[in-house]
C-alpha positions, 0 to 999 in steps of 0.5 A: 500500500502506498501512502501519499504525503497528504495521507501521512499528514492526515494520519499525523493530524488525527494522531495529534487530535487524539493526543490533545483530546486525551490531554483534555480528558486527563485534566478533566479526570484528575482536576475537575473536582479540585477546582480552586483547591489544588495543591503543589502536588496537583500542579506538579502532576499537571505540569508533568502530564503537559510535559510528557504530552508535548514531548511526545509530539514531534517537534518537526510537525507542522505549524498547524499542529503546533497551533492546535497544541497551543490552543489546547493548552490555552483552553486547559489554562483557562479552565484550570488557571490555578494549576499554572 
């Protein structure tokens, strides 16, 4: 089976979207019930989740993918500002 550049980019986009959805779900799971009363341990966990996720995203991916990541992080920060 031959993959064309467009197919590969679509696969990368889908993979990134799945990772970003997972990231938002993890924050909801771990921190939604703790809004306004987060400990340092919670902030450390949040930062570690973000670090691991961003490191798993290839730095050579497209600018659009990086924009999606930044938008997701901004969204998370707006919902859970006490973790940042």
